[in-house]
N, C-alpha and C positions, 0 to 999 in steps of 0.2 A: 878418568872419572872414577871414581870408587862407587857400588851401587848398595852400599850398606847403610842403616839407617843408623846406626850409632856411629856415624862419620862425623870425629867432634867438628871439622873443619865445617863439613856441612850443615850441624846445628849451629855452629854460631853464625853462620851466613846466616839462616832463616830467622835464629834473632834478631837480625838488624830491622832498626823499622823500613819502611815503602815510606820511598820519594815523595814528596806532594810539593806539586807545583801552585804562584797562587794563579789567576785566572787574568790578570796582566799580563804574568810572564811568560804564559802559556799563549795566548794572543799574539807578543809579540815575536815569540820562535813561531809560531803557524804564518805569520803575514810575513817573517825574513824569509821561510822554504818557500811559501809561497811565488815570491817574488823571485829567489835563485832557480824556481820550476821554471817559471815561465820566459826566464831569460834565456836557458840552456836548453828547453824546448823550441824542437826544429818549426821554424815558419814556413808557412804557406803551403797551397795542397801541394807545391811540385813536387818535397821531400815525399808525400804520403803516397804519390802519385808511382814515383820511381819506385818506392819498396814493392809499394803492389802489383809495379808490372812485375819486380824481379822476383815477389814470390811465387805468383800467378803463373807469370810465362815461361821466363829464363829458366826458373830452378826446375819444372817440371819439364823442360825439353832436355834439363841437364843430368834428371834421374834417365827418364827414356831412354838417352845415347847411353847411358851407361848399362841400363841392362840388355839393349842391342848388343855392343861389344860384348857382355859378359856371354848374351849366348852364343854369340858367332866362338867366341873363345870355347864354351862346352863342345860345339859342332863339332870342328875344329879337331878337338882333344876326344873325345869320342870315335871321327872320322880314324884317328892313325891309332886309335885303337884296336876299333874293330877290322880294319883294314889290314892290320898288319898282322892279325892273327886269323886272317882268310886262310885257309889249304891254297 
């Protein structure tokens, strides 16, 4: 993309008229979008409850386990470095 204000393509694009939808077409489009959204949305509290449980408990447990493994590896590496350097 060009950042120059004298770009001929950008100036032609700026001169194009803004699209205007009539209210009836806008309402039809909105109703159709809401209908599709309602059909695609997960139904029931079960899926929301499972998502909440994953983000609240399992994800926390995975992060805590990762931290424990990382600290154990760091302590092991430091032990090898400093034990090997001891006289």
